[in-house]
Structure formats: C-alpha cells, structure tokens
ZAKOLTOR-758573 format. One record per atom (N, C-alpha, C, CB): x, z, y; residue in three letters. Coordinates in steps of 0.1 Angstrom, whole numbers, padded with zeros to 4 digits, always signed. Glycine has a CB too. Layout:
XZYala ...
! end
This chain:
+0266-0074+0007met +0267-0065+0019met +0258-0057+0020met +0267-0071+0031met +0257-0043+0023asp +0247-0038+0025asp +0244-0035+0040asp +0248-0027+0017asp +0233-0036+0041lys +0228-0034+0056lys +0228-0019+0064lys +0213-0038+0056lys +0234-0018+0073pro +0238-0005+0081pro +0222+0003+0077pro +0243-0008+0103pro +0222+0015+0074gln +0213+0024+0078gln +0209+0026+0093gln +0217+0037+0073gln +0197+0023+0095glu +0189+0025+0111glu +0192+0043+0115glu +0167+0020+0110glu +0197+0042+0124gln +0203+0053+0134gln +0192+0059+0138gln +0210+0047+0148gln +0189+0075+0136leu +0176+0082+0141leu +0184+0091+0149leu +0164+0090+0129leu +0177+0089+0162thr +0182+0099+0174thr +0169+0103+0182thr +0193+0092+0185thr +0170+0113+0185pro +0160+0120+0192pro +0156+0116+0206pro +0163+0134+0193pro +0169+0112+0212arg +0165+0108+0224arg +0158+0100+0228arg +0173+0107+0229arg +0156+0105+0239ala +0144+0092+0247ala +0131+0085+0236ala +0157+0074+0252ala +0132+0093+0226gly +0117+0091+0219gly +0123+0077+0208gly +0101+0085+0234gly +0132+0075+0206arg +0142+0065+0200arg +0145+0069+0186arg +0155+0063+0209arg +0136+0062+0178tyr +0139+0059+0162tyr +0130+0050+0154tyr +0139+0071+0156tyr +0133+0047+0141pro +0124+0039+0137pro +0113+0037+0135pro +0126+0036+0131pro +0103+0020+0142glu +0091+0023+0139glu +0088+0022+0126glu +0083+0017+0146glu +0078+0034+0118lys +0077+0035+0107lys +0060+0039+0108lys +0088+0042+0100lys +0050+0037+0097met +0038+0044+0099met +0039+0057+0093met +0026+0038+0093met +0051+0061+0085phe +0054+0074+0080phe +0069+0075+0077phe +0046+0077+0067phe +0071+0093+0079tyr +0086+0093+0081tyr +0084+0106+0069tyr +0095+0097+0100tyr +0098+0103+0061lys +0102+0116+0052lys +0107+0127+0061lys +0115+0113+0040lys +0107+0143+0052ile +0112+0150+0061ile +0127+0151+0063ile +0108+0160+0059ile +0133+0148+0058arg +0146+0142+0058arg +0149+0137+0076arg +0145+0127+0046arg +0139+0124+0075asp +0139+0115+0086asp +0137+0128+0100asp +0125+0102+0084asp +0127+0134+0094val +0122+0139+0107val +0132+0149+0112val +0107+0144+0107val +0136+0158+0103ala +0150+0164+0107ala +0158+0161+0111ala +0155+0168+0101ala +0160+0147+0109ala +0174+0140+0121ala +0169+0136+0132ala +0184+0126+0117ala +0159+0133+0132ile +0151+0129+0146ile +0151+0142+0155ile +0132+0123+0142ile +0142+0153+0149val +0144+0166+0159val +0158+0172+0157val +0132+0178+0156val +0168+0167+0148asp +0177+0177+0153asp +0176+0190+0147asp +0175+0178+0168asp +0169+0193+0137val +0171+0206+0129val +0169+0203+0115val +0163+0217+0134val +0173+0215+0104lys +0172+0214+0091lys +0157+0209+0085lys +0176+0227+0085lys +0156+0206+0074pro +0145+0205+0067pro +0137+0218+0067pro +0149+0202+0054pro +0142+0226+0065his +0134+0241+0061his +0128+0247+0074his +0145+0252+0055his +0137+0241+0089val +0129+0247+0102val +0119+0242+0102val +0133+0246+0115val +0117+0231+0099leu +0105+0219+0101leu +0092+0230+0090leu +0112+0197+0091leu +0098+0232+0076arg +0087+0238+0068arg +0083+0248+0074arg +0091+0242+0055arg +0093+0260+0079tyr +0090+0271+0086tyr +0082+0271+0096tyr +0100+0276+0089tyr +0081+0261+0104trp +0073+0255+0120trp +0059+0251+0114trp +0081+0237+0128trp +0058+0244+0100glu +0046+0243+0096glu +0038+0254+0091glu +0046+0235+0089glu +0046+0263+0091ser +0037+0276+0085ser +0034+0284+0096ser +0043+0285+0074ser +0038+0282+0111glu +0037+0289+0121glu +0028+0285+0132glu +0049+0292+0124glu +0028+0271+0131phe +0023+0261+0139phe +0009+0255+0138phe +0032+0251+0138phe +0001+0255+0138pro -0013+0249+0134pro -0013+0233+0137pro -0026+0256+0144pro -0005+0229+0147ser -0006+0217+0152ser +0007+0208+0146ser -0007+0219+0168ser +0012+0213+0137leu +0023+0207+0127leu +0021+0205+0113leu +0034+0216+0128leu +0009+0199+0106arg +0006+0202+0094arg +0006+0183+0088arg -0010+0212+0094arg +0017+0181+0083pro +0018+0169+0076pro +0012+0168+0065pro +0030+0166+0074pro +0005+0156+0065lys -0004+0153+0050lys +0008+0151+0039lys -0015+0136+0051lys +0002+0154+0025lys +0014+0151+0016lys +0007+0138+0006lys +0019+0166+0007lys +0016+0134+0000asn +0014+0120-0009asn +0014+0124-0020asn +0025+0110-0008asn +0011+0118-0032arg +0005+0122-0043arg +0015+0132-0050arg +0001+0111-0051arg +0027+0125-0045ser +0039+0133-0055ser +0044+0149-0042ser +0058+0118-0059ser +0033+0148-0038gly +0037+0163-0031gly +0044+0162-0018gly +0047+0172-0041gly +0055+0149-0016gln +0061+0149-0004gln +0052+0145+0009gln +0073+0141-0005gln +0058+0158+0021arg +0056+0153+0033arg +0056+0139+0042arg +0061+0158+0038arg +0046+0136+0045ile +0048+0124+0051ile +0044+0125+0068ile +0040+0114+0044ile +0052+0124+0077tyr +0047+0127+0088tyr +0046+0119+0094tyr +0051+0135+0094tyr +0038+0117+0108thr +0032+0104+0114thr +0040+0107+0128thr +0014+0102+0115thr +0038+0099+0137lys +0043+0098+0150lys +0041+0107+0158lys +0038+0089+0156lys +0028+0113+0155lys +0021+0125+0165lys +0028+0137+0160lys +0001+0128+0164lys +0030+0139+0147asp +0036+0152+0138asp +0052+0153+0144asp +0035+0148+0119asp +0059+0138+0150ile +0073+0141+0154ile +0073+0145+0170ile +0083+0128+0150ile +0062+0142+0176glu +0065+0147+0191glu +0058+0159+0190glu +0058+0138+0204glu +0048+0164+0181asn +0042+0178+0179asn +0055+0188+0175asn +0029+0179+0166asn +0068+0180+0170ala +0076+0187+0164ala +0092+0190+0176ala +0078+0178+0149ala +0090+0175+0183leu +0099+0175+0195leu +0094+0190+0206leu +0097+0158+0203leu +0081+0187+0208glu +0073+0198+0215glu +0077+0212+0213glu +0060+0198+0212glu +0079+0212+0202ile +0080+0230+0193ile +0093+0232+0198ile +0080+0233+0172ile +0100+0221+0196lys +0116+0225+0196lys +0118+0226+0211lys +0127+0213+0189lys +0111+0219+0221arg +0118+0221+0235arg +0111+0236+0239arg +0113+0206+0248arg +0100+0240+0232leu +0091+0253+0238leu +0103+0265+0231leu +0071+0254+0229leu +0108+0263+0219leu +0117+0274+0215leu +0129+0272+0219leu +0117+0275+0202leu +0132+0258+0219his +0151+0259+0221his +0157+0257+0237his +0160+0243+0213his +0145+0251+0246val +0149+0250+0260val +0139+0260+0266val +0148+0234+0265val +0132+0259+0265glu +0122+0271+0273glu +0124+0286+0266glu +0103+0267+0271glu +0124+0286+0256arg +0134+0298+0249arg +0122+0309+0250arg +0151+0304+0260arg +0109+0302+0244phe +0097+0312+0242phe +0097+0313+0231phe +0085+0311+0246phe +0092+0327+0224ser +0091+0333+0210ser +0079+0320+0202ser +0082+0354+0212ser +0082+0327+0191thr +0074+0318+0181thr +0060+0317+0189thr +0072+0326+0165thr +0055+0330+0189val +0042+0335+0194val +0037+0329+0208val +0044+0350+0195val +0046+0330+0218gly +0044+0324+0229gly +0045+0307+0229gly +0055+0330+0238gly +0051+0301+0224ala +0054+0286+0216ala +0036+0283+0212ala +0068+0287+0198ala +0032+0295+0205arg +0016+0286+0198arg +0007+0288+0208arg +0008+0294+0181arg +0009+0301+0215gln -0003+0300+0228gln -0003+0289+0234gln -0001+0311+0239gln +0011+0285+0240ile +0012+0277+0249ile +0005+0263+0244ile +0026+0276+0253ile +0009+0261+0231leu +0004+0248+0224leu -0011+0248+0224leu +0009+0247+0208leu -0013+0260+0219lys -0032+0264+0221lys -0039+0260+0231lys -0037+0278+0223lys -0031+0265+0243lys -0035+0264+0256lys -0036+0246+0262lys -0023+0274+0264lys -0027+0242+0257lys -0028+0225+0259lys -0039+0221+0251lys -0013+0215+0254lys -0038+0220+0240lys -0049+0216+0232lys -0060+0219+0239lys -0050+0222+0218lys -0064+0227+0245ser -0079+0236+0245ser -0083+0228+0261ser -0078+0258+0247ser -0069+0225+0269his -0070+0215+0280his -0073+0200+0278his -0058+0215+0286his -0072+0197+0268gly -0069+0183+0267gly -0082+0173+0269gly -0062+0180+0253gly -0083+0164+0265thr -0092+0155+0268thr -0093+0148+0255thr -0088+0146+0280thr -0103+0160+0246gly -0108+0154+0234gly -0119+0148+0232gly -0108+0161+0225gly -0127+0145+0221pro -0137+0137+0223pro -0152+0144+0225pro -0137+0129+0211pro -0152+0155+0230asp -0163+0163+0237asp -0164+0165+0252asp -0162+0176+0231asp -0151+0161+0256val -0152+0158+0268val -0152+0147+0277val -0146+0163+0270val -0151+0133+0267phe -0155+0120+0269phe -0171+0118+0267phe -0147+0112+0258phe -0173+0127+0258gly -0191+0132+0254gly -0198+0135+0265gly -0192+0147+0245gly -0191+0144+0271asp -0198+0152+0283asp -0199+0141+0296asp -0186+0167+0288asp -0188+0134+0295ile -0188+0120+0310ile -0197+0115+0304ile -0175+0107+0315ile -0195+0109+0293lys -0208+0097+0293lys -0220+0103+0293lys -0210+0088+0281lys -0222+0114+0291lys -0239+0118+0290lys -0243+0118+0309lys -0241+0139+0280lys -0236+0125+0313ser -0232+0122+0325ser -0234+0112+0334ser -0222+0122+0325ser -0228+0100+0331leu -0232+0089+0335leu -0239+0083+0332leu -0227+0084+0336leu -0244+0087+0320gln -0259+0078+0315gln -0272+0084+0322gln -0263+0082+0296gln -0269+0098+0327glu -0282+0106+0335glu -0280+0102+0350glu -0282+0126+0333glu -0268+0096+0352ile -0269+0089+0370ile -0270+0075+0364ile -0253+0091+0383ile -0269+0067+0358leu -0278+0052+0355leu -0290+0054+0355leu -0275+0044+0342leu -0297+0064+0351asp -0309+0066+0344asp -0314+0068+0359asp -0310+0078+0330asp -0309+0078+0369met -0316+0080+0379met -0317+0067+0391met -0311+0093+0383met -0304+0061+0389leu -0304+0047+0398leu -0315+0037+0393leu -0288+0039+0395leu -0316+0038+0381lys -0328+0029+0374lys -0338+0030+0380lys -0331+0033+0360lys -0344+0043+0377asp -0358+0049+0386asp -0362+0048+0399asp -0360+0060+0386asp -0347+0049+0406asp -0349+0047+0421asp -0351+0029+0424asp -0332+0055+0430asp -0346+0017+0413ile -0349+0006+0419ile -0363-0001+0415ile -0339-0003+0417ile 
! end
C-alpha cells in the first residue's frame, strides 16, 4: 500500500519540512504555476534559488518565504512588479544585517573600554 503524498499548502506556512524543495513543490506551496516562479526569479533579486548539478532549481525555506512575500505584494497589495521590487529592496536595506550587528558590537566595545578606564 502506497503512503499518501504529503499535502502542500500555503496556509500559515504549513508545508513539509525539507532542506530543499523542487520548483513544483514551491509552486504548489505558493499557489502559482512554475513559470511564474521562473519569471519572478528574473524580476526579483531576492528570489534566486541555487541549482543542483543537473540544473534543477533547489529552493530553501527562505526562498519560499520570499516567494510568498512577492505573491502578497503583487496579488494582495496590488503593487506592480517595479513597486514590489522597490518595497523588497527597502525592507532589505532597513534589515538587521551583519553590518548593523558589527556597528553595535563596536559601540558596545567602546563603552566597555571607557568603563574599564574609569575603574
């Protein structure tokens, strides 16, 4: 008797836990056709899945989150492709990347050095 195939659903981020997903899996999760994902890859720098040795796209959870965010911006918020790209770029630039943490660490180190000098 065959095992029932895992159900892929975009609701509340519920989808099978895997390290990598194929394009058809991501298309089912995001509820778009695979060609739409390929188009989004050409339009949105934040959606760039790696490819395996045979050239198949392998998506990560982060890629799925990005695709869901792109779909929300395009289909729910009704942004144009250009507008959605600008929103995502703005979010990325305001994010807490490694440079932000480096700056915080440097500031804290300076404060610590000043406190040591006072003691």
